[in-house]
Each structure stands twice: as structure tokens, then as C-alpha cells.
C-alpha positions as a Python dict, from the first residue, in 0.01 Angstrom:
ca = {
    (1, 'M'): (0, 0, 0),
    (2, 'A'): (342, -152, 16),
    (3, 'V'): (621, 100, 7),
    (4, 'R'): (967, 32, -141),
    (5, 'A'): (1263, 237, -44),
    (6, 'L'): (1614, 197, -184),
    (7, 'L'): (1907, 300, 32),
    (8, 'H'): (2262, 303, -93),
    (9, 'L'): (2539, 363, 152),
    (10, 'P'): (2866, 186, 237),
    (11, 'A'): (2847, -89, 501),
    (12, 'A'): (3180, 27, 653),
    (13, 'V'): (3313, 385, 660),
    (14, 'Q'): (3621, 556, 799),
    (15, 'A'): (3588, 774, 1109),
    (16, 'G'): (3561, 1140, 1011),
    (17, 'V'): (3560, 1072, 638),
    (18, 'P'): (3252, 1189, 454),
    (19, 'F'): (3046, 923, 259),
    (20, 'E'): (2759, 954, 18),
    (21, 'V'): (2407, 845, 102),
    (22, 'R'): (2156, 792, -179),
    (23, 'V'): (1787, 723, -110),
    (24, 'T'): (1470, 690, -305),
    (25, 'V'): (1113, 593, -225),
    (26, 'A'): (852, 459, -451),
    (27, 'H'): (567, 716, -451),
    (28, 'A'): (350, 849, -732),
    (29, 'M'): (368, 1213, -617),
    (30, 'E'): (29, 1342, -741),
    (31, 'T'): (34, 1724, -755),
    (32, 'G'): (-341, 1778, -709),
    (33, 'Y'): (-351, 1981, -1039),
    (34, 'R'): (-451, 1696, -1267),
    (35, 'S'): (-800, 1562, -1336),
    (36, 'D'): (-923, 1211, -1393),
    (37, 'D'): (-1126, 1098, -1700),
    (38, 'A'): (-1450, 1222, -1548),
    (39, 'G'): (-1305, 1571, -1488),
    (40, 'N'): (-1265, 1533, -1115),
    (41, 'R'): (-952, 1675, -971),
    (42, 'L'): (-711, 1411, -827),
    (43, 'P'): (-626, 1475, -465),
    (44, 'R'): (-277, 1595, -387),
    (45, 'D'): (-56, 1312, -263),
    (46, 'L'): (305, 1420, -214),
    (47, 'V'): (600, 1317, -7),
    (48, 'R'): (650, 1641, 190),
    (49, 'R'): (946, 1580, 407),
    (50, 'F'): (1253, 1359, 428),
    (51, 'E'): (1479, 1325, 739),
    (52, 'C'): (1789, 1134, 813),
    (53, 'W'): (1888, 1086, 1176),
    (54, 'V'): (2227, 965, 1306),
    (55, 'G'): (2134, 824, 1647),
    (56, 'E'): (1932, 1099, 1808),
    (57, 'E'): (2071, 1384, 1596),
    (58, 'L'): (1899, 1510, 1282),
    (59, 'A'): (2179, 1503, 1021),
    (60, 'F'): (1990, 1595, 701),
    (61, 'S'): (1639, 1694, 609),
    (62, 'A'): (1461, 1815, 291),
    (63, 'D'): (1113, 1968, 240),
    (64, 'L'): (968, 1849, -94),
    (65, 'F'): (715, 2029, -312),
    (66, 'A'): (481, 1967, -607),
    (67, 'A'): (758, 2009, -867),
    (68, 'V'): (942, 1697, -739),
    (69, 'A'): (913, 1393, -961),
    (70, 'A'): (757, 1066, -878),
    (71, 'N'): (980, 829, -673),
    (72, 'P'): (1184, 1119, -521),
    (73, 'Y'): (1563, 1060, -519),
    (74, 'L'): (1798, 1242, -281),
    (75, 'S'): (2176, 1225, -237),
    (76, 'F'): (2380, 1380, 43),
    (77, 'W'): (2697, 1335, 236),
    (78, 'L'): (2736, 1232, 601),
    (79, 'Q'): (3028, 1185, 838),
    (80, 'V'): (3032, 973, 1150),
    (81, 'E'): (3297, 918, 1418),
    (82, 'R'): (3181, 574, 1544),
    (83, 'D'): (2940, 297, 1463),
    (84, 'A'): (2595, 439, 1422),
    (85, 'V'): (2236, 357, 1318),
    (86, 'L'): (2102, 581, 1045),
    (87, 'R'): (1719, 629, 1058),
    (88, 'F'): (1532, 755, 746),
    (89, 'L'): (1187, 896, 753),
    (90, 'W'): (961, 1001, 471),
    (91, 'R'): (631, 1188, 544),
    (92, 'G'): (361, 1310, 314),
    (93, 'D'): (-3, 1383, 241),
    (94, 'Q'): (-281, 1133, 290),
    (95, 'G'): (-108, 1010, 606),
    (96, 'F'): (190, 873, 427),
    (97, 'E'): (486, 784, 645),
    (98, 'H'): (769, 540, 578),
    (99, 'R'): (1066, 454, 800),
    (100, 'E'): (1388, 258, 734),
    (101, 'Q'): (1709, 222, 927),
    (102, 'R'): (2062, 98, 848),
    (103, 'A'): (2368, 43, 1057),
    (104, 'V'): (2706, 171, 951),
    (105, 'S'): (3030, 41, 1089),
    (106, 'V'): (3341, 255, 1134),
    (107, 'A'): (3648, 61, 1014),
}
């Protein structure tokens, strides 16, 4: 299954000045409580964890639960002092894992 993630962050930031990061990943987020037309329970398939790393440092993480909507959207603020590579990781049920990375330049 192809996974589509959208990442919104500035290409250039100022050293020490917080900037907003917005991320979403295309995922159906099946809770495991619904049944199909034959009455069989649909297996749970959730994104369970999101992490954002700045270099080798975990900068932001979130644990997600069944009440989160499909295509989970997160927004958070980061601050860097020098050029960095941001790494994004989504993990979930059914072996789901998706990674992205983006470089930010300090102006």
C-alpha cells in the first residue's frame, strides 16, 4: 500500500526562533469495533505512535489511540540552532511504519 504523508514546515528558519511543523499521513485508522457486511469484526489498524527527530534527538512524540480520526494530523513547534535534518516516523498496527525526512536551513 502506498503511503502519502504531507509535511509543512519552512525551508529556512532563524536560529533559536520557534517554527511550526504540521504533518499528516494518509491512513484509514480502523478502530476494531466495527463489523463488515457479513458481521465479522474488522481488525484494528491504527497509527499508534508518531515521532519527530532533530538529528539524533527526539524532539516531539505522540501516542495515538482509537479516538483519533483517519489521516491523523499533528501540529507542533520546534526550534533549531543550526541546519538540521528532521526525521519523521509513524508506527502502527499491522506492521505499519512510514518514514520521511526534511532538511531545514538556518538563515
